[in-house]
C-alpha positions as CSV (number, residue, x, y, z in Angstrom):
1,X,-103.4,122.4,-12.0
2,X,-106.2,124.6,-10.9
3,X,-103.7,127.5,-10.5
4,X,-102.6,127.1,-14.1
5,X,-106.2,127.0,-15.3
6,X,-107.0,130.2,-13.3
7,X,-103.9,131.9,-14.6
8,X,-104.8,131.0,-18.2
9,X,-108.4,132.1,-17.7
10,X,-107.1,135.5,-16.5
11,X,-104.8,135.9,-19.5
12,X,-107.6,134.9,-21.8
13,X,-110.0,137.4,-20.2
14,X,-107.4,140.1,-20.4
15,X,-106.6,139.4,-24.0
16,X,-110.3,139.4,-25.0
17,X,-110.9,142.7,-23.2
18,X,-108.4,144.4,-25.5
19,X,-109.5,146.0,-28.8
20,X,-108.7,144.3,-32.1
21,X,-105.4,145.9,-32.9
22,X,-103.7,145.2,-29.5
23,X,-105.1,141.6,-29.7
24,X,-103.3,141.1,-33.0
25,X,-100.1,142.6,-31.8
26,X,-100.0,140.6,-28.6
27,X,-100.9,137.4,-30.4
28,X,-98.3,138.0,-33.1
29,X,-95.7,138.7,-30.5
30,X,-96.4,135.3,-29.0
31,X,-97.3,133.2,-32.0
32,X,-94.4,134.3,-34.4
33,X,-91.6,133.3,-32.0
34,X,-93.3,130.0,-31.2
35,X,-93.8,129.2,-34.9
36,X,-90.1,130.0,-35.6
37,X,-89.0,127.8,-32.7
38,X,-91.3,124.9,-33.8
39,X,-90.1,125.2,-37.4
40,X,-86.4,125.1,-36.2
41,X,-87.1,121.9,-34.2
42,X,-88.9,120.3,-37.1
43,X,-86.0,121.1,-39.4
44,X,-83.6,119.5,-36.9
45,X,-85.8,116.4,-36.7
46,X,-86.2,116.0,-40.5
47,X,-82.5,116.7,-41.1
48,X,-81.5,114.1,-38.5
49,X,-83.8,111.5,-40.0
50,X,-82.5,112.1,-43.5
51,X,-78.9,111.8,-42.3
52,X,-79.8,108.5,-40.5
53,X,-81.4,107.1,-43.6
54,X,-78.4,108.2,-45.8
55,X,-76.0,106.3,-43.5
56,X,-78.1,103.2,-43.8
57,X,-78.1,103.4,-47.6
58,X,-74.4,104.1,-47.7
59,X,-73.6,101.0,-45.6
60,X,-75.4,98.8,-48.2
61,X,-73.1,100.0,-51.0
62,X,-69.6,98.6,-51.5
63,X,-67.0,101.3,-51.2
64,X,-65.8,100.9,-54.8
65,X,-69.3,101.0,-56.4
66,X,-70.1,104.7,-56.0
């Protein structure tokens, strides 16, 4: 764990030593793909839970009542 902490400290020190514009560009290059990936995973989770709930409600209804 100490190696990860030292690596992260080095990355943080390197990033803060950059001027403002390169900081924004590097941060955006990392944050934007992470945000897209997280939103995709959340979409899958919500879609799956809605499908599960829809199946439960459909099982309660008689086939001829729809």
